[in-house]
C-alpha positions as CSV (number, residue, x, y, z in Angstrom):
1,X,35.5,25.1,-51.8
2,X,32.9,27.4,-50.3
3,X,29.7,27.5,-52.4
4,X,29.0,31.1,-53.5
5,X,25.4,31.6,-54.3
6,X,26.0,33.3,-57.7
7,X,29.0,31.5,-59.0
8,X,29.0,28.2,-57.0
9,X,26.6,26.2,-59.2
10,X,28.3,27.3,-62.4
11,X,31.8,26.5,-61.2
12,X,30.6,23.1,-59.7
13,X,29.1,22.1,-63.0
14,X,32.1,23.2,-65.0
15,X,34.5,21.3,-62.7
16,X,32.3,18.2,-62.8
17,X,32.1,18.3,-66.6
18,X,35.9,17.9,-66.7
19,X,35.9,15.0,-64.2
20,X,36.7,16.8,-61.0
21,X,34.9,15.8,-57.8
22,X,33.8,18.9,-55.9
23,X,34.0,18.9,-52.1
24,X,31.9,21.6,-50.4
25,X,33.1,22.8,-47.0
26,X,30.6,23.3,-44.2
27,X,29.5,26.9,-43.5
28,X,31.9,28.6,-41.0
29,X,30.2,29.5,-37.7
30,X,32.4,31.7,-35.6
31,X,30.0,31.5,-32.7
32,X,30.6,27.7,-32.6
33,X,34.4,28.0,-32.5
34,X,36.0,28.1,-29.1
35,X,39.2,29.6,-30.6
36,X,37.2,32.6,-31.8
37,X,36.0,33.2,-28.3
38,X,39.6,33.0,-27.1
39,X,40.8,35.5,-29.7
40,X,38.4,38.0,-28.2
41,X,40.2,38.0,-24.9
42,X,43.5,39.4,-26.3
43,X,41.7,41.8,-28.6
44,X,39.8,43.2,-25.6
45,X,42.9,43.3,-23.4
46,X,44.9,45.2,-26.1
47,X,42.2,47.8,-26.7
48,X,41.7,48.5,-23.0
49,X,45.1,47.9,-21.4
50,X,47.8,49.2,-23.7
51,X,49.9,51.6,-21.7
52,X,51.6,54.6,-23.3
53,X,55.2,53.8,-24.0
54,X,54.7,50.0,-23.8
55,X,55.6,48.2,-27.0
56,X,52.9,46.5,-28.9
57,X,54.8,43.2,-28.7
58,X,54.8,43.4,-24.9
59,X,51.1,44.2,-24.8
60,X,50.3,41.3,-27.1
61,X,52.3,38.9,-24.9
62,X,50.5,40.1,-21.8
63,X,47.2,39.8,-23.6
64,X,47.9,36.2,-24.5
65,X,49.1,35.5,-20.9
66,X,45.7,36.8,-19.7
67,X,43.9,33.8,-21.1
68,X,43.2,31.5,-18.3
69,X,42.4,27.8,-18.1
70,X,39.0,28.9,-16.9
71,X,38.5,31.0,-20.0
72,X,39.2,28.0,-22.2
73,X,36.9,25.7,-20.3
74,X,34.1,28.4,-20.4
75,X,34.5,28.8,-24.2
76,X,34.0,25.1,-24.8
77,X,31.1,25.0,-22.3
78,X,29.5,27.9,-24.2
79,X,29.8,26.2,-27.5
80,X,28.4,22.9,-26.2
81,X,25.5,24.7,-24.5
82,X,24.8,26.6,-27.8
83,X,24.8,23.3,-29.7
84,X,22.5,21.7,-27.2
85,X,20.0,24.6,-27.3
86,X,20.1,24.9,-31.0
87,X,21.1,21.6,-32.7
88,X,20.2,23.1,-36.1
89,X,23.3,25.3,-35.8
90,X,25.6,22.2,-36.1
91,X,27.4,22.7,-39.4
92,X,27.0,19.8,-41.9
93,X,29.9,17.4,-42.5
94,X,31.9,17.8,-45.7
95,X,29.8,16.8,-48.6
96,X,31.2,15.3,-51.7
97,X,29.2,15.8,-54.9
98,X,29.3,12.7,-57.0
99,X,29.4,12.8,-60.8
């Protein structure tokens, strides 16, 4: 579960009181996810390249086809460089709260 600031501690305590181990997920960081960078390519393509009269499905297929091997490699390179420059941004591993 994600830990909400207001309800998280209350819910965690309540679950632990009835014997449930709580597993907190790491914070999601879109800027550290290569797939998020890849999703941006079709979104940009669709917003700029959709031709009048062309079906949305055709435009979506063309947008996905516009993702190149080089785009994917650059996405991973970007994420690795970001982690190298700012190691604090590395999300924590899953944490299990013990009873």
